[in-house]
C-alpha positions, -999 to 999 in steps of 0.1 A, spaced: 245 -451 285 235 -474 313 207 -497 322 197 -507 357 167 -526 371 137 -509 387 120 -531 412 91 -528 435 95 -546 469 63 -564 480 61 -560 517 36 -585 534 20 -575 566 18 -612 576 52 -628 570 58 -665 569 86 -674 593 120 -673 575 104 -663 542 125 -639 521 110 -609 506 107 -610 468 107 -584 442 85 -578 412 103 -565 381 84 -535 367 107 -520 342 142 -507 336 161 -475 341 180 -462 311 199 -430 304 213 -411 275 237 -381 274 221 -352 256 245 -330 235 216 -306 230 211 -300 267 246 -309 277 235 -332 305 227 -368 312 190 -377 310 174 -406 328 143 -425 316 123 -453 330 112 -479 304 82 -503 305 88 -528 278 61 -555 273 86 -576 253 103 -586 285 70 -603 296 60 -619 263 73 -654 271 72 -677 241 52 -653 220 63 -631 191 100 -623 196 99 -599 167 68 -580 178 70 -541 177 51 -518 200 38 -482 198 57 -459 222 42 -436 249 65 -408 260 56 -395 294 65 -361 308 72 -358 346 79 -395 341 83 -408 377 51 -391 389 30 -410 364 50 -440 353 33 -466 376 -2 -455 369 2 -454 332 20 -487 331 -7 -503 352 -34 -490 329 -16 -502 298 -9 -536 311 -44 -541 325 -62 -530 293 -38 -547 268 -32 -582 282 -46 -588 317 -79 -608 318 -75 -613 280 -81 -576 274 -73 -562 240 -88 -527 246 -54 -511 242 -24 -522 222 6 -533 243 30 -504 243 64 -493 254 64 -465 280 93 -440 282 90 -419 314 113 -389 311 129 -377 344 132 -340 351 164 -322 356 151 -287 354 113 -289 351 104 -252 346 131 -248 320 122 -279 299 84 -277 302 80 -240 293 82 -230 256 89 -194 263 106 -174 290 81 -159 314 82 -121 312 49 -115 330 38 -129 363 5 -147 359 -14 -178 369 3 -199 396 40 -193 388 64 -183 416 79 -148 413 114 -161 404 102 -186 377 111 -163 348 148 -170 356 143 -207 350 120 -209 320 120 -209 282 139 -241 273 110 -260 258 122 -259 222 156 -272 232 139 -300 252 119 -309 222 151 -309 201 164 -334 226 133 -356 223 132 -354 185 169 -357 176 183 -377 205 158 -396 227 135 -409 200 163 -421 178 179 -438 208 146 -455 218 139 -466 183 174 -481 179 174 -500 212 138 -511 217 113 -529 195 93 -498 185 66 -494 159 62 -462 139 36 -448 162 42 -426 193 23 -404 216 30 -377 242 13 -375 276 18 -345 300 2 -330 331 1 -293 341 32 -277 325 37 -311 308 1 -308 294 9 -273 280 40 -288 264 19 -316 248 -4 -289 233 26 -268 222 43 -298 206 11 -308 187 9 -273 171 46 -266 166 59 -301 156 28 -320 145 49 -347 128 67 -356 161 38 -377 176 6 -392 163 -15 -386 195 -15 -366 227 -31 -366 261 -30 -331 278 -40 -333 315 -52 -300 331 -26 -281 309 -11 -248 321 -24 -229 291 -25 -197 312 13 -196 308 28 -162 302 -5 -143 300 -19 -170 277 8 -166 252 6 -201 237 -32 -200 238 -33 -167 218 -8 -180 193 -30 -210 187 -62 -189 184 -45 -167 158 -40 -197 134 -63 -195 104 -68 -233 102 -58 -266 117 -47 -285 86 -14 -295 102 -33 -316 126 -47 -341 101 -39 -376 113 -35 -364 149 -56 -372 180 -59 -353 212 -76 -360 245 -79 -330 269 -89 -337 305 -93 -308 330 -100 -306 367 -124 -287 388 -104 -256 397 -134 -233 399 -138 -208 427 -169 -202 448 -197 -184 429 -189 -198 395 -196 -230 376 -183 -243 343 -208 -222 323 -203 -189 340 -166 -188 350 -156 -173 316 -171 -140 329 -146 -138 357 -114 -118 352 -94 -127 383 -61 -146 384 -78 -173 406 -97 -186 376 -72 -179 349 -62 -216 347 -96 -231 340 -107 -201 318 -76 -207 296 -84 -244 292 -121 -236 284 -110 -211 257 -87 -237 242 -114 -263 242 -139 -239 225 -114 -230 199 -106 -267 191 -142 -277 189 -152 -247 167 -123 -254 143 -124 -292 140 -112 -305 106 -116 -340 91 -88 -362 102 -82 -345 136 -97 -366 164 -105 -346 195 -123 -351 228 -124 -332 260 -137 -340 295 -143 -319 326 -138 -338 358 -160 -321 383 -149 -343 412 -111 -341 407 -85 -315 416 -54 -305 397 -35 -332 416 -60 -361 414 -71 -357 377 -41 -374 360 -52 -410 368 -87 -408 354 -76 -387 324 -48 -412 316 -74 -440 316 -101 -422 297 -76 -406 273 -60 -440 263 -95 -455 259 -104 -426 235 -72 -427 215 -74 -464 209 -112 -468 208 -108 -487 175 -85 -513 190 -109 -535 209 -121 -566 191 -156 -578 196 -161 -616 192 -196 -631 193 -194 -664 211 -224 -678 191 -202 -675 160 -177 -701 172 -201 -730 165 -216 -715 133 -192 -726 105 -211 -704 81 -194 -674 98 -159 -668 87 -143 -658 120 -108 -656 106 -120 -631 80 -137 -611 108 -105 -610 128 -84 -601 98 -108 -573 88 -107 -559 123 -69 -557 123 -69 -542 89 -89 -514 104 -65 -511 134 -36 -509 109 -53 -481 90 -56 -461 123 -21 -468 135 -5 -461 101 14 -495 99 5 -532 96 -7 -546 129 -11 -583 129 -36 -602 150 -20 -610 183 -4 -644 183 -14 -653 218 -50 -643 212 -54 -665 181 -36 -693 199 -59 -690 229 -89 -691 206 -75 -722 189 -70 -741 221 -105 -731 233 -120 -746 202 -98 -777 206 -109 -782 242 -145 -778 231 -139 -804 203 -148 -779 176 -120 -793 155 -127 -775 122 -128 -741 139 -97 -749 159 -79 -758 127 -88 -725 111 -74 -706 140 -41 -726 142 -36 -725 105 -42 -688 103 -18 -682 131 9 -702 113 3 -682 82 6 -647 97 33 -656 123 54 -679 102 86 -670 120 72 -681 154 81 -716 166 52 -716 190 25 -714 163 38 -745 147 40 -763 180 4 -754 186 -5 -766 150 12 -799 158 -10 -802 189 -41 -797 167 -30 -824 143 -23 -848 172 -58 -842 185 -73 -849 151 -51 -880 147 -30 -867 118 4 -879 130 22 -871 97 11 -835 98 18 -833 135 54 -844 130 59 -819 102 46 -791 124 67 -800 154 98 -803 131 91 -769 116 88 -755 152 122 -770 161 138 -756 130 128 -721 142 138 -727 178 150 -757 198 125 -760 225 126 -790 250 88 -796 252 84 -795 214 113 -820 211 97 -842 236 64 -842 217 81 -851 185 100 -880 201 68 -894 217 51 -892 183 79 -911 166 76 -939 192 39 -945 186 
């Protein structure tokens, strides 16, 4: 197994004289040898822990497994970063992204060997198809255990795929529903093999296996002239087989919804098969984690009759219920709220936030450093010294040491 750096070189059109180009670190490349597939498999990893700075060294993250990895890695990573941390967003949870490289795409992303020509498959595709279940064995028995052993993963994972990858996402959800908690299927190739997978799904008497699962299905405008989304089902030509298959799947899922299975679909009229991944990734992630965003009323900050700590705790209890494991309020979020109150001289509210952070993140030196800052601001030197000392017991940090020494000299 090996790990190398992936970097993006920023090229400036206007270069300052003698200035060297710099790189922005975006993730890592890792690899694992698969005994199931008898080959080396490469993955790109986006790990938010590498950018967490002083916060939560023991934090764990849900994992997004991405098929056709290199094609979608940068867009998905950008969406996740933007909506989980940038501009103080908490719309999505921070998450690890595992982008799986292809070695034999048509083999791995087809659950059955093609025996009938149909849809958009080349004539010789049947010779290179039908390895989907072995590929899933690799993911289930080799890749996921490796990721869970080597990265700070939470017990929540999702699968995202486009085209053949979208079909594999659907196939996985029905054949191995325990493998992932949620799925995004982007313009999936449900036409595969004369709609073989679609027909198998439609023959199921119920969807009870999907309780606790979520699916977002986005599909592009692949209509032909003379038809719209409401009339294309009347066509029987191969040209419309792709979208007719998706519409049939969508109707079946909507007609057979059960409690505990979250499902949403969206037709993207202005997107093609090639352009639809970006908008579907964005909308799909927003849907799957629609419970994650925390709403804070700014008027409540000054109203001490409102228990904001209880509100935040209640919100994350609901997030934990959806995710299936305990999700604590983000340390950096609570810290930022505390300093905001401190700067606004709302000392009682600041104290609530800093104390709450120290309670729920008691293994973090930073929360005790911040609590010490609060006690300094409220002229409680004894408590400040205790907090700084506690922080240093957890981690020797130069700035905290400096604060404690300055306090002792006063």
